[in-house]
MARSE-284472 format. One record per atom (N, C-alpha, C, CB): residue in one letter; atom name; x, y, z. Coordinates in Angstrom, 1 decimal, decimal comma. Each point is the difference from the previous one (the first is absolute). Glycine has a CB too. Layout:
<nodes>
A_CA_X_Y_Z .
...
</nodes>
This chain:
<nodes>
M_N_1,3_6,1_18,0 .
M_CA_0,8_1,0_-0,4 .
M_C_-0,4_1,3_0,5 .
M_CB_0,5_-1,4_-1,9 .
R_N_-1,4_1,3_2,6 .
R_CA_-0,3_1,5_0,6 .
R_C_0,9_0,3_1,1 .
R_CB_-2,3_-0,2_-0,6 .
G_N_2,6_1,4_0,6 .
G_CA_1,0_0,7_1,1 .
G_C_1,4_-0,2_-0,8 .
G_CB_-1,4_-0,6_2,5 .
V_N_1,6_-0,1_-3,5 .
V_CA_1,4_0,0_-0,6 .
V_C_0,2_1,3_-1,0 .
V_CB_0,1_-2,8_0,2 .
N_N_1,1_3,1_0,0 .
N_CA_0,3_1,2_-0,7 .
N_C_0,5_-0,4_-1,6 .
N_CB_0,7_1,2_2,4 .
A_N_-1,6_-0,9_-3,2 .
A_CA_0,1_-0,5_-1,4 .
A_C_1,3_0,6_-0,5 .
A_CB_-2,5_-0,4_-0,4 .
L_N_2,7_1,4_0,4 .
L_CA_1,4_0,6_-0,3 .
L_C_1,1_-0,6_0,4 .
L_CB_-0,9_1,7_0,1 .
D_N_1,1_-2,3_1,1 .
D_CA_1,1_-0,9_0,7 .
D_C_0,1_-1,3_-0,8 .
D_CB_-0,5_1,0_2,3 .
V_N_-0,8_-1,4_-2,6 .
V_CA_-0,1_-1,5_-0,6 .
V_C_0,4_0,1_-1,7 .
V_CB_-2,0_-0,8_2,0 .
V_N_1,7_1,8_-2,6 .
V_CA_0,4_0,3_-1,3 .
V_C_1,5_0,2_0,0 .
V_CB_-2,2_0,9_-0,4 .
R_N_2,7_0,0_1,2 .
R_CA_1,3_0,3_0,0 .
R_C_1,1_-1,0_0,2 .
R_CB_-0,9_2,0_0,6 .
A_N_0,5_-3,0_0,5 .
A_CA_0,6_-1,1_0,5 .
A_C_0,1_-1,2_-1,2 .
A_CB_-0,9_0,7_2,4 .
D_N_-0,3_-0,7_-3,1 .
D_CA_-0,1_-0,8_-1,2 .
D_C_0,8_0,3_-1,0 .
D_CB_-2,0_-0,4_0,4 .
I_N_1,7_1,6_-1,1 .
I_CA_0,9_0,7_-1,1 .
I_C_1,7_-0,2_0,3 .
I_CB_-2,2_1,9_-0,2 .
T_N_2,5_-1,5_1,3 .
T_CA_1,4_-0,3_0,4 .
T_C_0,2_-1,3_-0,2 .
T_CB_0,3_1,8_1,5 .
S_N_-0,7_-2,7_-0,9 .
S_CA_0,4_-1,4_0,0 .
S_C_-0,1_-0,5_-1,7 .
S_CB_-1,0_-0,3_2,8 .
A_N_0,0_0,6_-3,5 .
A_CA_-0,1_-0,5_-1,3 .
A_C_0,9_0,5_-0,8 .
A_CB_-2,1_-0,3_0,3 .
A_N_2,5_1,8_-0,1 .
A_CA_1,2_0,7_-0,7 .
A_C_1,3_-0,7_0,3 .
A_CB_-1,2_2,1_0,1 .
E_N_1,5_-2,5_1,3 .
E_CA_1,2_-0,9_0,2 .
E_C_-0,1_-1,3_-0,7 .
E_CB_0,3_1,1_2,1 .
Q_N_-1,3_-1,7_-2,2 .
Q_CA_-0,2_-1,3_-0,6 .
Q_C_0,2_-0,1_-1,2 .
Q_CB_-1,2_-0,4_1,4 .
D_N_0,7_1,5_-2,3 .
D_CA_0,2_-0,1_-1,5 .
D_C_1,3_0,7_-0,5 .
D_CB_-2,5_0,0_-0,1 .
G_N_3,1_0,7_1,2 .
G_CA_1,3_0,7_-0,7 .
G_C_0,0_1,1_-0,7 .
G_CB_0,7_-2,1_-0,2 .
G_N_-1,9_2,9_0,4 .
G_CA_-0,4_1,1_-0,9 .
G_C_-0,2_-0,4_-1,5 .
G_CB_1,2_1,6_1,6 .
S_N_-1,6_-2,8_-1,7 .
S_CA_-0,2_-0,6_-1,7 .
S_C_-1,5_0,5_-0,2 .
S_CB_1,5_-2,5_0,0 .
G_N_-2,2_2,7_0,7 .
G_CA_-1,4_0,4_-0,2 .
G_C_-1,0_-0,9_-0,2 .
G_CB_0,8_1,6_-0,7 .
R_N_-0,5_-2,9_1,1 .
R_CA_-0,8_-1,1_-0,2 .
R_C_-1,1_-0,1_1,1 .
R_CB_1,8_-1,1_-1,2 .
L_N_-1,3_1,4_2,6 .
L_CA_-0,9_0,0_1,0 .
L_C_-0,7_1,3_0,4 .
L_CB_1,5_-1,8_0,7 .
V_N_-0,5_2,7_-1,0 .
V_CA_-0,6_1,5_0,3 .
V_C_0,7_1,0_-1,0 .
V_CB_-0,5_-0,4_2,6 .
D_N_-0,4_1,3_-3,0 .
D_CA_0,7_1,1_-0,9 .
D_C_0,8_0,8_0,8 .
D_CB_-1,7_0,1_-1,7 .
P_N_3,1_0,0_1,2 .
P_CA_0,8_0,9_0,6 .
P_C_-0,4_1,4_0,5 .
P_CB_1,4_-1,2_-1,3 .
R_N_-2,2_1,9_0,4 .
R_CA_-0,6_1,1_0,3 .
R_C_-0,9_0,0_1,3 .
R_CB_0,3_0,4_-2,3 .
A_N_-0,9_-1,5_2,6 .
A_CA_-0,9_0,0_1,3 .
A_C_0,8_0,3_1,1 .
A_CB_-1,4_-1,7_-0,9 .
V_N_2,8_1,2_0,8 .
V_CA_0,8_0,1_1,1 .
V_C_0,4_1,5_0,3 .
V_CB_0,7_-2,4_-0,4 .
Q_N_-0,5_3,0_-0,8 .
Q_CA_0,3_1,3_0,0 .
Q_C_-1,2_0,9_0,5 .
Q_CB_1,7_-0,6_-1,9 .
R_N_-2,9_0,2_1,2 .
R_CA_-1,2_0,8_0,5 .
R_C_-0,3_-0,2_1,4 .
R_CB_-0,8_-0,2_-2,2 .
L_N_1,0_-0,8_2,9 .
L_CA_-0,4_-0,4_1,3 .
L_C_0,9_1,1_0,7 .
L_CB_-0,5_-2,8_-0,4 .
A_N_1,7_2,9_0,1 .
A_CA_0,9_0,8_1,0 .
A_C_-0,7_1,5_-0,1 .
A_CB_2,4_-1,6_-0,5 .
L_N_-3,6_2,0_-0,2 .
L_CA_-0,6_1,1_0,3 .
L_C_-0,7_0,2_1,2 .
L_CB_0,0_0,1_-2,1 .
C_N_-0,4_-1,1_2,4 .
C_CA_-0,9_-0,2_1,4 .
C_C_0,7_0,4_1,3 .
C_CB_-1,1_-2,0_-1,1 .
T_N_0,7_2,7_2,0 .
T_CA_0,3_0,3_1,1 .
T_C_-0,4_-0,7_1,3 .
T_CB_0,0_1,7_-1,3 .
Q_N_0,2_-1,5_2,2 .
Q_CA_-0,2_-0,9_1,3 .
Q_C_-1,5_0,4_0,5 .
Q_CB_2,8_-0,1_0,8 .
A_N_-3,4_1,0_-1,3 .
A_CA_-1,4_-0,1_0,0 .
A_C_-0,7_-1,0_0,1 .
A_CB_0,4_1,5_-1,1 .
V_N_-1,6_-2,0_1,6 .
V_CA_-0,8_-1,2_0,2 .
V_C_-0,6_-0,1_-1,7 .
V_CB_-0,7_0,4_3,1 .
D_N_0,3_0,6_-3,8 .
D_CA_-0,5_-0,1_-1,2 .
D_C_1,4_0,1_-1,1 .
D_CB_-2,6_1,0_0,9 .
G_N_3,7_-0,7_-0,4 .
G_CA_1,3_0,2_-1,1 .
G_C_0,0_1,2_-0,4 .
G_CB_0,1_-2,0_-0,8 .
G_N_-0,9_2,9_1,2 .
G_CA_0,3_1,4_-0,6 .
G_C_-0,8_0,4_-1,3 .
G_CB_2,2_-0,2_0,9 .
A_N_-2,2_1,4_-1,4 .
A_CA_-0,7_0,4_-1,0 .
A_C_0,7_-0,7_-1,3 .
A_CB_-0,8_2,2_1,3 .
D_N_2,1_-2,4_-1,4 .
D_CA_0,6_-0,5_-1,2 .
D_C_0,3_-1,5_-0,1 .
D_CB_1,0_2,3_-0,2 .
C_N_-1,7_-3,0_1,2 .
C_CA_0,4_-1,5_0,0 .
C_C_-1,1_-0,6_-0,9 .
C_CB_0,9_0,0_2,5 .
P_N_-0,1_-1,2_-3,4 .
P_CA_-0,7_-0,2_-1,1 .
P_C_-1,1_-1,2_0,5 .
P_CB_2,1_0,8_-1,7 .
V_N_-1,9_-1,0_2,8 .
V_CA_-0,9_-1,6_0,4 .
V_C_-1,3_0,6_0,3 .
V_CB_1,8_-1,6_1,3 .
R_N_-2,8_0,9_-1,9 .
R_CA_-1,4_0,1_0,0 .
R_C_-0,6_-0,4_1,7 .
R_CB_0,0_-0,8_-3,1 .
P_N_-1,1_1,7_3,4 .
P_CA_-0,7_-0,6_1,5 .
P_C_-0,3_-1,4_-0,2 .
P_CB_-1,3_2,1_0,6 .
P_N_1,5_-3,0_0,4 .
P_CA_-0,4_-1,2_0,0 .
P_C_-1,4_-0,3_0,0 .
P_CB_1,9_-0,3_1,0 .
V_N_-2,3_-0,8_-1,7 .
V_CA_-1,4_-0,5_0,1 .
V_C_0,2_-1,3_0,7 .
V_CB_-1,0_1,3_-2,1 .
L_N_0,0_-1,7_2,8 .
L_CA_0,0_-1,3_0,8 .
L_C_-1,2_-0,6_-0,5 .
L_CB_1,3_0,7_2,3 .
H_N_-1,2_-2,0_-2,7 .
H_CA_-1,0_-1,1_-0,4 .
H_C_0,5_-1,4_0,1 .
H_CB_-0,8_1,5_-1,5 .
D_N_-0,3_-2,3_1,9 .
D_CA_0,4_-1,7_0,2 .
D_C_-0,1_-0,3_-1,5 .
D_CB_-1,3_-0,8_2,5 .
L_N_2,4_0,3_-3,0 .
L_CA_0,3_-0,4_-1,3 .
L_C_0,5_-1,7_0,2 .
L_CB_0,8_2,9_-0,9 .
T_N_-0,6_-3,3_2,1 .
T_CA_0,3_-1,2_0,0 .
T_C_-1,2_-1,2_0,5 .
T_CB_2,5_1,2_0,3 .
G_N_-3,4_-0,4_0,1 .
G_CA_-1,4_-0,8_0,7 .
G_C_0,4_-0,5_1,5 .
G_CB_-0,9_-1,1_-2,5 .
D_N_1,9_1,5_3,2 .
D_CA_0,1_-0,3_1,1 .
D_C_-0,3_0,8_1,2 .
D_CB_1,4_-1,0_-1,2 .
G_N_-2,3_2,4_0,5 .
G_CA_-0,7_0,6_1,2 .
G_C_1,1_1,1_0,3 .
G_CB_-1,4_-2,1_1,1 .
R_N_2,7_2,2_-1,3 .
R_CA_1,0_1,1_0,2 .
R_C_0,1_0,8_-1,3 .
R_CB_1,3_-1,3_1,6 .
E_N_-1,1_2,6_-1,3 .
E_CA_0,0_0,8_-1,1 .
E_C_1,6_0,1_-0,6 .
E_CB_-2,1_1,3_1,0 .
E_N_2,0_-1,4_-2,5 .
E_CA_1,3_0,5_-0,3 .
E_C_0,3_1,3_-0,6 .
E_CB_0,3_-2,1_-0,2 .
L_N_1,0_2,7_0,3 .
L_CA_0,4_1,4_-0,3 .
L_C_0,1_0,2_-1,3 .
L_CB_1,1_0,1_2,0 .
I_N_-1,8_0,7_-2,9 .
I_CA_0,0_0,2_-1,3 .
I_C_0,7_1,7_-0,1 .
I_CB_-2,5_-2,0_-0,6 .
T_N_3,6_2,0_-0,2 .
T_CA_0,5_1,5_-0,3 .
T_C_0,8_-0,1_-1,2 .
T_CB_0,1_0,7_2,5 .
A_N_0,1_0,3_-2,9 .
A_CA_0,8_0,0_-1,2 .
A_C_1,1_1,3_0,0 .
A_CB_-2,0_-1,1_-1,3 .
L_N_3,2_1,1_0,6 .
L_CA_1,0_0,8_0,3 .
L_C_0,2_0,8_-1,6 .
L_CB_1,1_-1,5_2,2 .
D_N_-1,5_2,7_-2,1 .
D_CA_0,2_0,7_-1,4 .
D_C_1,4_-0,1_-0,6 .
D_CB_-1,7_1,4_0,7 .
I_N_2,1_-1,6_-1,9 .
I_CA_1,5_-0,1_-0,4 .
I_C_0,1_1,4_-0,8 .
I_CB_0,3_-2,8_-0,2 .
D_N_-1,4_3,0_-0,5 .
D_CA_0,2_1,0_-0,7 .
D_C_-1,5_0,8_-0,5 .
D_CB_2,4_-1,3_-0,7 .
G_N_-2,5_2,3_-0,2 .
G_CA_-1,4_0,4_-0,2 .
G_C_-1,0_-0,9_-0,4 .
G_CB_1,0_1,9_-0,4 .
R_N_-0,5_-3,3_0,0 .
R_CA_-0,6_-0,9_-0,9 .
R_C_-0,1_-1,5_0,8 .
R_CB_0,8_1,4_-2,2 .
L_N_0,4_-1,8_2,5 .
L_CA_0,1_-1,3_0,4 .
L_C_0,0_-0,1_1,6 .
L_CB_1,2_-0,5_-2,3 .
S_N_-1,6_-0,6_3,0 .
S_CA_-0,3_-0,3_1,3 .
S_C_0,4_-1,6_0,3 .
S_CB_-1,9_1,8_-0,1 .
E_N_2,3_-1,8_1,4 .
E_CA_0,3_-1,5_0,3 .
E_C_-1,1_-0,3_1,1 .
E_CB_2,8_0,0_-0,4 .
L_N_-3,8_-1,0_0,4 .
L_CA_-1,1_-0,5_0,5 .
L_C_0,6_-1,0_1,0 .
L_CB_-1,6_0,5_-2,1 .
R_N_1,4_-0,4_3,3 .
R_CA_0,5_-0,6_0,9 .
R_C_-1,0_-0,7_1,1 .
R_CB_1,9_1,6_-0,5 .
V_N_-2,3_-2,8_0,7 .
V_CA_-0,7_-0,6_1,2 .
V_C_0,6_-0,7_0,9 .
V_CB_-1,5_0,0_-1,3 .
Y_N_1,4_0,2_2,6 .
Y_CA_0,7_-0,9_0,9 .
Y_C_-1,1_-0,5_1,0 .
Y_CB_2,3_1,2_-0,3 .
T_N_-2,0_-2,2_1,0 .
T_CA_-0,7_-1,0_0,9 .
T_C_0,8_-0,2_1,4 .
T_CB_-0,9_-1,1_-2,1 .
V_N_0,3_0,7_3,1 .
V_CA_0,8_-0,6_1,1 .
V_C_-0,2_-1,4_0,1 .
V_CB_-0,2_2,1_1,3 .
R_N_1,2_-2,6_-1,4 .
R_CA_0,2_-1,7_-0,1 .
R_C_-0,3_-0,3_1,8 .
R_CB_2,3_-0,3_-2,6 .
D_N_-2,9_-1,1_2,6 .
D_CA_-0,2_-0,5_1,2 .
D_C_1,1_0,2_1,1 .
D_CB_-1,3_-1,5_-1,4 .
D_N_2,5_1,8_0,9 .
D_CA_1,0_-0,1_1,3 .
D_C_0,3_1,6_0,1 .
D_CB_1,3_-2,7_-0,4 .
G_N_-2,0_3,6_-0,1 .
G_CA_0,0_1,5_0,3 .
G_C_0,8_0,7_-1,0 .
G_CB_-0,2_-0,3_2,3 .
R_N_1,0_-0,4_-3,3 .
R_CA_0,7_0,8_-1,0 .
R_C_-0,8_0,8_-1,1 .
R_CB_1,6_-1,8_0,3 .
I_N_-1,3_2,8_-0,8 .
I_CA_-0,7_0,6_-0,8 .
I_C_0,7_-0,4_-1,4 .
I_CB_-0,7_2,0_1,7 .
A_N_0,0_-2,3_-2,6 .
A_CA_0,5_-0,7_-1,5 .
A_C_-1,0_0,7_-1,0 .
A_CB_0,7_-2,5_0,9 .
R_N_0,3_3,0_-1,9 .
R_CA_-0,7_0,4_-1,4 .
R_C_-0,5_-1,1_-0,7 .
R_CB_1,5_1,7_-0,2 .
I_N_-2,8_-1,7_-0,4 .
I_CA_-0,8_-1,0_-0,5 .
I_C_-0,4_0,4_-1,4 .
I_CB_-0,7_-0,7_2,3 .
L_N_0,9_1,9_-2,9 .
L_CA_0,2_0,6_-1,1 .
L_C_0,7_1,0_-0,3 .
L_CB_-1,5_-0,9_0,0 .
S_N_2,3_1,0_-0,9 .
S_CA_0,7_1,1_-0,8 .
S_C_-0,2_0,1_-1,1 .
S_CB_1,3_-0,1_1,2 .
R_N_-1,7_1,3_-1,7 .
R_CA_-0,5_0,3_-1,5 .
R_C_0,4_1,3_-0,5 .
R_CB_-2,0_-1,3_0,3 .
R_N_2,8_1,4_-1,3 .
R_CA_0,5_1,2_-0,7 .
R_C_-0,7_0,3_-1,0 .
R_CB_2,0_-0,4_0,5 .
A_N_-3,0_1,7_-0,6 .
A_CA_-1,0_0,2_-0,9 .
A_C_-0,4_1,3_0,1 .
A_CB_-0,7_-2,1_0,1 .
V_N_0,0_2,7_-1,2 .
V_CA_-0,8_1,1_-0,1 .
V_C_-1,3_-0,1_0,5 .
V_CB_1,2_0,4_-1,6 .
L_N_-1,6_0,1_2,7 .
L_CA_-1,0_-0,5_0,8 .
L_C_-1,1_1,1_-0,4 .
L_CB_1,6_-1,3_2,0 .
E_N_-2,8_0,9_-2,5 .
E_CA_-1,2_0,5_-0,3 .
E_C_-1,0_-0,1_1,1 .
E_CB_0,6_-0,5_-2,2 .
G_N_-0,4_-0,5_3,0 .
G_CA_-0,7_-0,3_1,2 .
G_C_0,0_-1,4_0,5 .
G_CB_-1,3_1,8_-0,7 .
V_N_1,4_-1,8_2,0 .
V_CA_0,0_-1,3_0,9 .
V_C_-1,4_-0,3_0,6 .
V_CB_2,4_0,5_0,5 .
E_N_-2,8_-1,4_-0,7 .
E_CA_-1,3_-0,4_0,7 .
E_C_-0,1_-1,3_0,6 .
E_CB_-0,9_1,3_-1,5 .
V_N_0,1_-1,6_2,5 .
V_CA_0,1_-1,2_0,9 .
V_C_-1,6_-0,3_0,1 .
V_CB_2,5_0,6_1,4 .
A_N_-2,7_-1,9_-1,9 .
A_CA_-1,4_-0,6_0,1 .
A_C_0,1_-1,4_0,4 .
A_CB_-1,0_1,5_-1,7 .
A_N_0,2_-1,9_2,8 .
A_CA_0,1_-1,5_0,0 .
A_C_1,5_-0,6_0,2 .
A_CB_-2,1_0,1_-1,4 .
E_N_3,2_0,5_2,1 .
E_CA_1,3_-0,5_0,1 .
E_C_0,6_-0,2_-1,3 .
E_CB_-0,5_-0,8_2,0 .
H_N_0,2_1,6_-2,9 .
H_CA_0,5_0,2_-1,4 .
H_C_0,5_1,4_-0,1 .
H_CB_-1,7_-1,8_-0,9 .
L_N_3,0_2,0_0,3 .
L_CA_0,6_1,2_-0,1 .
L_C_0,3_0,2_-1,6 .
L_CB_1,0_-0,2_2,5 .
A_N_-2,1_1,0_-2,7 .
A_CA_0,2_0,6_-1,5 .
A_C_0,6_1,1_-0,3 .
A_CB_-1,7_-0,9_-0,4 .
V_N_2,8_0,6_-0,5 .
V_CA_1,0_1,4_-0,5 .
V_C_-0,7_0,3_-1,1 .
V_CB_2,3_-0,4_0,9 .
R_N_-2,4_1,7_-1,1 .
R_CA_-0,5_0,7_-1,2 .
R_C_1,3_0,8_-0,6 .
R_CB_-2,5_0,3_1,0 .
E_N_2,7_-0,8_-2,2 .
E_CA_1,0_0,7_-0,7 .
E_C_-0,4_0,7_-1,6 .
E_CB_1,4_-1,8_1,6 .
P_N_-0,9_3,1_-2,0 .
P_CA_-0,4_0,3_-1,5 .
P_C_0,5_-1,1_-0,9 .
P_CB_0,1_2,3_0,4 .
T_N_-0,7_-2,1_-1,4 .
T_CA_0,4_-0,7_-1,6 .
T_C_0,4_0,8_-0,7 .
T_CB_-1,4_-1,5_-0,1 .
S_N_2,0_1,1_-1,2 .
S_CA_0,1_0,8_-1,0 .
S_C_-1,2_0,6_-0,9 .
S_CB_2,1_-1,3_0,2 .
N_N_-3,0_0,7_0,2 .
N_CA_-1,4_0,1_-0,5 .
N_C_-0,6_0,8_1,1 .
N_CB_-0,3_-2,2_-1,5 .
P_N_-0,2_3,6_1,4 .
P_CA_-0,7_0,7_1,2 .
P_C_-1,3_-0,5_0,0 .
P_CB_1,2_2,0_0,0 .
Q_N_-2,0_-2,9_-0,8 .
Q_CA_-1,2_-0,5_0,4 .
Q_C_-0,1_-1,0_1,0 .
Q_CB_-0,5_0,7_-2,0 .
Y_N_2,1_-1,2_2,3 .
Y_CA_-0,2_-1,2_1,1 .
Y_C_1,1_0,1_0,9 .
Y_CB_-1,0_-1,5_-1,6 .
V_N_0,6_1,0_2,6 .
V_CA_1,3_-0,1_1,2 .
V_C_0,2_-1,2_0,5 .
V_CB_-0,4_2,0_0,8 .
G_N_1,6_-2,8_-0,8 .
G_CA_0,3_-1,3_0,6 .
G_C_-0,3_-0,1_1,3 .
G_CB_1,5_-0,2_-1,5 .
V_N_-1,8_-1,1_1,8 .
V_CA_-0,3_-0,3_1,7 .
V_C_0,6_-1,3_0,3 .
V_CB_-2,4_1,3_0,1 .
S_N_3,5_-1,2_0,7 .
S_CA_0,4_-1,1_0,3 .
S_C_-0,5_-0,4_1,5 .
S_CB_2,0_0,4_-1,8 .
D_N_-2,4_-1,6_2,0 .
D_CA_-0,8_-0,6_1,4 .
D_C_0,8_-0,7_0,4 .
D_CB_-2,1_0,0_-0,6 .
Y_N_2,4_0,2_2,0 .
Y_CA_0,9_-0,6_0,9 .
Y_C_-0,8_-0,8_1,1 .
Y_CB_1,7_1,8_-0,5 .
V_N_-1,4_-3,0_0,5 .
V_CA_-0,7_-0,5_1,3 .
V_C_0,9_-0,9_0,8 .
V_CB_-2,2_0,1_-1,2 .
W_N_2,0_-0,5_2,5 .
W_CA_0,8_-0,5_1,0 .
W_C_0,5_-1,4_-0,5 .
W_CB_-1,2_1,3_1,9 .
D_N_2,3_-1,7_-1,8 .
D_CA_0,4_-1,4_-0,2 .
D_C_0,8_-0,8_1,5 .
D_CB_0,3_0,9_-2,8 .
P_N_-1,2_-1,3_3,5 .
P_CA_0,4_-0,3_1,4 .
P_C_1,3_-1,3_-0,2 .
P_CB_-2,8_0,7_1,2 .
K_N_2,9_-1,4_-2,1 .
K_CA_1,2_-1,1_-0,2 .
K_C_1,2_1,1_-0,4 .
K_CB_-1,5_-2,4_-1,0 .
A_N_1,3_3,3_0,2 .
A_CA_1,4_0,8_-0,4 .
A_C_0,2_1,1_1,0 .
A_CB_-0,2_-0,4_-2,4 .
G_N_-0,7_0,9_3,1 .
G_CA_0,0_1,1_1,0 .
G_C_0,1_1,6_-0,5 .
G_CB_1,2_-1,8_1,4 .
I_N_-1,7_1,7_-2,8 .
I_CA_-0,1_1,3_-0,8 .
I_C_-1,4_0,1_-0,6 .
I_CB_2,5_-0,1_-0,7 .
M_N_-2,4_1,5_0,1 .
M_CA_-1,3_0,1_-0,6 .
M_C_0,5_-0,2_-1,5 .
M_CB_-1,2_1,7_1,8 .
N_N_0,3_-2,6_-2,5 .
N_CA_0,5_-0,5_-1,3 .
N_C_-1,0_0,8_-1,0 .
N_CB_0,9_-2,5_0,9 .
L_N_-0,3_2,6_-2,1 .
L_CA_-0,9_0,4_-1,1 .
L_C_-1,0_-0,9_-0,3 .
L_CB_1,6_1,2_-0,9 .
S_N_-2,8_-1,1_0,8 .
S_CA_-0,9_-0,9_-0,2 .
S_C_-0,9_0,2_-1,3 .
S_CB_0,1_-0,2_2,4 .
Q_N_-0,1_1,6_-2,9 .
Q_CA_-0,9_0,3_-1,4 .
Q_C_0,4_1,4_-0,6 .
Q_CB_-2,0_-1,3_0,9 .
L_N_2,5_1,1_-2,1 .
L_CA_0,4_1,5_-0,4 .
L_C_-1,5_0,4_-1,1 .
L_CB_3,4_-0,4_0,0 .
T_N_-4,0_1,3_0,1 .
T_CA_-1,1_0,5_-0,9 .
T_C_0,2_1,4_-0,5 .
T_CB_-1,4_-1,4_1,2 .
L_N_0,6_1,6_-2,2 .
L_CA_0,0_1,3_-0,6 .
L_C_-1,3_0,6_0,3 .
L_CB_1,5_-0,6_-1,8 .
D_N_-1,6_1,7_2,7 .
D_CA_-1,4_0,7_0,1 .
D_C_-0,4_1,2_-0,9 .
D_CB_0,2_-0,8_2,3 .
E_N_-1,3_0,9_-2,8 .
E_CA_-0,2_1,3_-0,9 .
E_C_-0,2_1,2_1,4 .
E_CB_-1,5_-1,3_-2,6 .
C_N_1,8_2,4_2,0 .
C_CA_0,0_1,0_0,5 .
C_C_-1,7_0,5_-0,2 .
C_CB_2,7_0,2_-0,4 .
P_N_-3,5_0,2_1,4 .
P_CA_-1,3_0,2_-0,1 .
P_C_-0,1_1,5_-0,4 .
P_CB_-0,5_-1,9_1,7 .
G_N_-0,6_2,3_-2,8 .
G_CA_-0,2_1,3_-0,4 .
G_C_1,3_0,6_-0,4 .
G_CB_-2,0_0,2_1,6 .
L_N_2,7_-0,8_-2,6 .
L_CA_1,1_0,8_-0,3 .
L_C_0,0_0,5_-1,5 .
L_CB_1,2_-1,2_1,9 .
T_N_-2,3_1,1_-2,3 .
T_CA_-0,3_0,3_-1,5 .
T_C_0,5_1,6_-0,4 .
T_CB_-2,2_-1,7_0,0 .
D_N_1,5_2,7_1,0 .
D_CA_0,5_1,3_-0,4 .
D_C_0,8_0,6_1,1 .
D_CB_-2,1_0,2_-1,5 .
V_N_2,6_-0,9_2,5 .
V_CA_1,0_0,5_1,0 .
V_C_1,3_0,0_-0,4 .
V_CB_-1,4_-0,5_1,6 .
P_N_1,8_1,8_-1,6 .
P_CA_1,5_0,3_-0,5 .
P_C_1,0_-0,6_1,4 .
P_CB_-0,8_2,6_-1,7 .
L_N_2,1_-3,0_1,4 .
L_CA_0,7_-0,3_1,3 .
L_C_-0,1_1,1_1,0 .
L_CB_1,5_-1,5_-1,1 .
S_N_-1,6_1,1_2,6 .
S_CA_0,0_1,0_0,9 .
S_C_1,3_0,8_0,2 .
S_CB_-1,9_-1,3_1,0 .
G_N_2,0_2,4_-0,3 .
G_CA_1,3_0,4_0,3 .
G_C_1,0_-0,7_0,8 .
G_CB_-1,1_1,8_-0,1 .
D_N_0,6_-2,7_0,7 .
D_CA_1,0_-1,0_0,8 .
D_C_0,4_-1,5_-0,7 .
D_CB_-1,0_1,2_2,3 .
S_N_0,7_-0,9_-3,6 .
S_CA_0,3_-1,2_-0,7 .
S_C_-0,9_-1,4_-0,1 .
S_CB_2,0_1,0_0,5 .
R_N_-3,0_-0,9_0,3 .
R_CA_-0,8_-1,1_0,4 .
R_C_-0,9_-0,2_-1,3 .
R_CB_0,0_0,5_2,6 .
R_N_0,2_-1,7_-3,1 .
R_CA_-0,8_-0,3_-1,1 .
R_C_-1,5_-0,5_-0,1 .
R_CB_2,1_-0,5_-0,4 .
C_N_-2,5_-0,2_1,6 .
C_CA_-1,3_-0,4_0,2 .
C_C_-0,9_1,1_1,1 .
C_CB_0,9_-2,9_-0,6 .
A_N_-1,8_3,2_-0,3 .
A_CA_-1,0_0,8_0,7 .
A_C_-0,6_-0,7_1,3 .
A_CB_-0,4_1,1_-2,3 .
R_N_0,6_-0,7_3,5 .
R_CA_-0,6_-0,6_1,1 .
R_C_-0,8_0,8_1,1 .
R_CB_1,7_-1,5_-0,6 .
</nodes>
């Protein structure tokens, strides 16, 4: 995925998904299409582009890096997207997740998505792993993690609940 323009990949995927779901929001939030229109032709999409900078990690164990990015829909909600290059050279989405992203971490070919919960002492963690038979990242585990050192820590200005 090195050398691939992440914005072009996301733009093509969002456009295709919006056409497939007919604007129902099942595959892509209709606001994502509107927000994507803010991107310019600049390599990074410009200052108002809601697509986050890409991160590359091997999540499938094949020695090739996958592209991890997100498109911010509003001040809170984002669409996390992960792409790989298939053996035939096609780029394919292997994970799409609409969520309030507190953090995304990669470790040992696992993708952990951290999300706030209704209890500020905990954060929800969705762990995704590569499923070679299905050709996608599948949810393998849901856990609640305690937020360390939160006893006397007020909510920060950026609304993050865990003190990290």
